[in-house]
matplotlib code that plots the C-alpha trace (Angstrom):
import matplotlib.pyplot as plt

x = [113.8, 111.0, 112.0, 111.8, 110.1, 110.9, 107.9, 108.7, 108.3, 106.0, 103.2, 102.0, 98.7, 98.3, 97.6, 95.2, 92.8, 90.9, 90.7, 88.5, 89.8, 89.8, 93.3, 96.8, 99.4, 103.2, 106.2, 110.2, 112.8, 116.2, 116.1, 112.4, 109.1, 105.7, 102.2, 99.0, 95.2, 94.5, 91.3, 93.2, 96.3, 97.0, 96.4, 98.6, 101.4, 103.2, 106.9, 109.5, 113.1, 114.4, 114.2, 111.0, 109.6, 110.7, 109.1, 105.7, 105.8, 106.2, 103.4, 101.0, 101.8, 101.1, 97.8, 96.8, 97.7, 95.3, 92.4, 92.5, 92.5, 88.9, 87.9]
y = [159.0, 160.4, 163.8, 164.4, 167.3, 168.2, 168.9, 172.5, 174.0, 177.0, 176.4, 179.3, 179.3, 179.7, 183.4, 181.9, 180.4, 183.5, 183.9, 180.8, 177.5, 175.6, 175.9, 174.3, 175.3, 175.0, 174.4, 174.6, 173.3, 173.1, 170.1, 169.6, 171.3, 170.2, 170.7, 169.9, 170.4, 173.4, 172.0, 168.8, 170.0, 167.0, 164.8, 163.5, 165.8, 165.6, 166.3, 166.7, 167.4, 170.4, 168.7, 167.1, 170.4, 172.1, 169.3, 169.7, 173.6, 173.2, 170.4, 172.6, 175.5, 173.6, 172.4, 176.1, 177.3, 174.4, 175.1, 178.7, 178.5, 179.6, 181.2]
z = [105.3, 107.7, 109.0, 112.8, 114.4, 118.0, 120.1, 120.9, 117.2, 116.9, 114.5, 112.2, 110.6, 106.8, 105.5, 103.0, 105.9, 105.7, 109.7, 110.1, 111.5, 108.4, 107.3, 107.6, 110.1, 109.4, 111.4, 110.9, 113.0, 112.2, 109.7, 108.9, 107.9, 108.8, 108.1, 110.0, 110.2, 112.5, 113.4, 115.0, 116.5, 118.2, 115.0, 112.2, 110.6, 107.6, 107.8, 105.3, 104.9, 103.0, 99.5, 100.3, 101.4, 98.1, 96.1, 98.1, 97.6, 94.0, 93.7, 96.0, 93.5, 90.5, 91.6, 92.7, 89.2, 87.6, 90.1, 89.0, 85.4, 83.9, 87.0]

ax = plt.figure().add_subplot(projection="3d")
ax.plot(x, y, z, "-o")
ax.set_aspect("equal")
plt.show()
């Protein structure tokens, strides 16, 4: 099932973007979460229901932990 996101959501920029325009933005509606590239606001978006968003967040955290090993 694809999560639907209404057009009137508020997009928030990631705090990890460092102030530049090279980060992701996140939006939340009543039943879905979505991410998009801050450089292409009209471009594609990934939308998730609550369970999918939780899985996505865990996967990002795991990947982030791996990339910091040995730094």
